[in-house]
C-alpha positions as CSV (number, residue, x, y, z in Angstrom):
1,M,50.8,21.3,22.8
2,K,52.1,22.4,19.3
3,L,52.1,19.5,17.5
4,L,48.2,18.9,19.0
5,R,47.6,22.4,17.4
6,N,49.0,21.6,14.1
7,V,46.9,18.0,14.3
8,L,43.3,19.5,15.0
9,A,44.1,22.3,12.5
10,V,44.9,19.6,9.4
11,I,41.8,18.1,10.2
12,G,39.5,21.1,10.3
13,L,40.9,21.8,7.3
14,L,40.3,18.9,5.9
15,T,36.8,18.7,7.4
16,L,36.3,22.2,5.8
17,L,37.5,20.9,2.3
18,I,35.1,17.7,2.3
19,I,32.2,20.0,3.7
20,T,32.8,22.1,0.5
21,V,33.5,19.4,-2.0
22,A,29.9,18.2,-0.8
23,V,27.9,21.2,-0.5
24,S,29.5,21.9,-4.1
25,Q,28.3,18.6,-5.6
26,I,24.8,18.9,-4.1
27,W,24.5,22.2,-5.8
28,S,25.5,21.0,-9.0
29,A,23.4,17.9,-8.8
30,T,19.8,20.2,-7.9
31,R,20.7,23.6,-9.4
32,N,17.8,23.1,-12.0
33,F,15.4,21.0,-9.9
34,D,12.1,22.9,-8.8
35,P,11.8,25.8,-7.1
36,D,9.4,24.0,-4.5
37,A,11.7,20.6,-4.2
38,F,13.1,20.8,-1.2
39,T,9.9,22.6,0.2
40,L,7.9,19.7,-1.0
41,Y,10.9,17.4,0.4
42,R,10.4,19.6,4.0
43,E,6.9,17.9,4.3
44,F,7.6,14.6,3.4
45,A,10.1,14.2,5.7
46,G,7.7,16.0,8.3
47,N,4.9,13.5,7.1
48,L,7.3,10.5,7.1
49,L,8.7,11.6,10.8
50,E,4.7,11.9,11.8
51,T,3.2,8.6,10.7
52,G,6.5,6.7,10.5
53,D,5.3,5.0,7.1
54,L,6.0,5.5,4.1
55,A,3.2,4.5,1.9
56,S,1.2,6.8,4.0
57,A,3.2,9.5,3.6
58,F,3.2,9.9,-0.1
59,V,-0.5,9.9,-0.4
60,W,-3.6,12.3,-0.3
61,R,-6.0,11.0,2.0
62,V,-9.7,12.8,1.9
63,K,-12.2,10.8,4.7
64,V,-15.7,10.6,2.9
65,E,-18.4,12.2,4.4
66,D,-20.2,9.1,7.3
67,D,-23.5,9.6,5.6
68,I,-22.5,9.0,2.0
69,T,-22.3,5.3,0.5
70,V,-19.9,3.8,-1.5
71,E,-21.4,3.7,-4.6
72,D,-22.8,6.9,-3.9
73,V,-19.2,8.4,-3.3
74,K,-17.7,6.5,-7.1
75,E,-20.5,7.5,-8.8
76,S,-19.8,11.4,-7.9
77,L,-16.1,10.5,-8.7
78,K,-17.3,10.4,-12.5
79,S,-19.4,12.7,-12.3
80,L,-16.9,15.3,-10.8
81,A,-14.4,13.6,-14.0
82,V,-16.4,13.8,-16.4
83,D,-17.8,17.3,-15.8
84,R,-13.5,18.8,-16.1
85,N,-13.2,16.7,-19.0
86,F,-11.0,14.0,-17.0
87,F,-11.6,11.0,-19.2
88,F,-12.7,7.5,-16.4
89,V,-10.7,5.1,-17.5
90,S,-12.0,1.9,-15.4
91,D,-12.8,0.4,-11.5
92,S,-11.0,-2.1,-10.5
93,P,-13.4,-3.5,-7.4
94,F,-10.0,-5.2,-5.4
95,Y,-12.8,-6.5,-2.9
96,K,-14.4,-9.0,-5.4
97,Q,-11.0,-10.0,-6.7
98,V,-10.1,-10.9,-2.8
99,K,-13.6,-13.0,-3.0
100,A,-12.9,-14.5,-6.0
101,V,-9.0,-15.9,-5.1
102,T,-9.9,-16.2,-1.5
103,G,-14.0,-17.1,-1.1
104,K,-13.8,-14.4,1.4
105,D,-15.7,-11.6,1.6
106,F,-13.2,-8.3,2.0
107,R,-14.5,-4.8,2.8
108,H,-14.7,-2.7,0.2
109,V,-11.9,-1.5,-1.5
110,S,-11.9,0.0,-5.3
111,F,-9.4,1.7,-8.4
112,M,-10.6,4.5,-9.5
113,Q,-8.8,5.3,-12.7
114,F,-9.0,8.2,-14.5
115,C,-7.1,10.2,-16.9
116,D,-6.7,13.3,-19.2
117,V,-5.7,12.0,-22.2
118,K,-3.8,15.3,-23.7
119,V,-2.0,16.0,-20.9
120,G,-1.0,12.5,-20.8
121,V,0.5,12.2,-24.4
122,K,3.0,15.7,-23.3
123,M,3.7,13.6,-20.3
124,L,4.4,10.7,-22.6
125,D,6.3,12.9,-24.8
126,H,8.8,14.2,-22.3
127,N,9.2,10.8,-20.3
128,D,8.2,7.4,-21.0
129,A,8.8,6.7,-17.3
130,Y,5.6,8.5,-16.2
131,S,3.5,5.8,-17.9
132,A,4.3,3.8,-14.8
133,F,1.9,6.7,-13.0
134,M,-0.9,6.6,-15.8
135,P,-3.6,6.9,-15.5
136,C,-4.2,8.9,-12.5
137,V,-6.1,6.4,-9.5
138,I,-8.3,6.8,-6.8
139,S,-8.6,4.6,-4.3
140,V,-12.0,4.1,-2.7
141,V,-11.3,2.3,0.7
142,E,-13.4,1.3,3.6
143,D,-11.1,0.9,6.6
144,K,-11.5,-1.7,9.3
145,E,-14.1,0.2,10.9
146,G,-16.4,0.8,8.5
147,K,-15.6,4.4,7.6
148,V,-15.1,5.1,3.8
149,W,-11.5,6.9,2.7
150,L,-10.2,8.6,-0.5
151,Y,-6.5,8.0,-1.1
152,A,-4.4,9.3,-4.3
153,M,-0.4,9.5,-5.4
154,N,0.7,13.1,-4.0
155,M,0.9,14.0,-8.0
156,D,3.7,16.9,-6.3
157,F,6.4,14.6,-6.3
158,L,6.0,14.2,-9.9
159,I,5.4,18.0,-11.0
160,H,7.9,19.2,-7.8
161,G,10.4,16.7,-7.2
162,A,13.3,17.4,-9.1
163,N,14.1,18.7,-12.4
164,E,11.6,21.4,-13.5
165,L,9.3,20.6,-16.1
166,P,9.1,22.3,-19.0
167,P,6.6,25.2,-18.6
168,E,3.4,23.9,-20.5
169,L,4.0,20.7,-19.7
170,K,4.2,21.9,-16.3
171,S,0.6,24.1,-15.9
172,D,-1.0,20.9,-17.4
173,A,0.7,18.9,-14.8
174,I,-0.7,21.8,-12.0
175,R,-3.7,21.7,-13.9
176,V,-4.6,17.8,-13.5
177,R,-3.4,17.9,-10.1
178,R,-5.6,20.5,-9.2
179,V,-8.5,19.0,-10.6
180,M,-8.1,15.4,-8.6
181,R,-8.1,16.9,-5.4
182,E,-11.6,18.6,-6.3
183,I,-12.3,15.6,-7.4
184,M,-11.5,13.8,-4.1
185,E,-12.6,16.5,-2.1
186,G,-15.7,17.1,-4.1
187,A,-17.1,13.5,-3.7
188,A,-15.8,13.1,-0.4
189,S,-18.8,15.8,0.7
190,G,-21.4,14.2,-1.6
191,E,-20.7,16.7,-4.6
192,F,-21.9,15.8,-8.0
């Protein structure tokens, strides 16, 4: 009995030591993270568990009102972007590319690209890896039931997902995020 107690005590001590080392390493690796990082990851985990789909958990999705046409929502996106000093980069009509390659019609899917050039320069000066997320994209997607949706990457991961950005860059990135949300929400409700 005494031997069993001592073995269990050693196991408990080793477990406590392992947990202490693990917590210390995690704290050391994350101490410079943005204050909102863990809230973001908790929300992401909730979305992932709810949808069971990684892509759905990483994006913003806004339904376009039923009486708004695809062309109107695209014009609205461009107009709202320009009003907010966002540069409209391009419209990539994926559905036309599908037709050209397969010869078959496809539902409307296009990728509208926007950029705030000054913020883009600052992001690249901070880290060239941000180039993979540029320009900002809003996808205009007609679903299989004919409903139109707007999708964009959840920019919170770039802003709050790891080490905190320098204050001025973080402020600019938050403004870009706000503008992207305004453009999506406005276009989905028919604003121009």
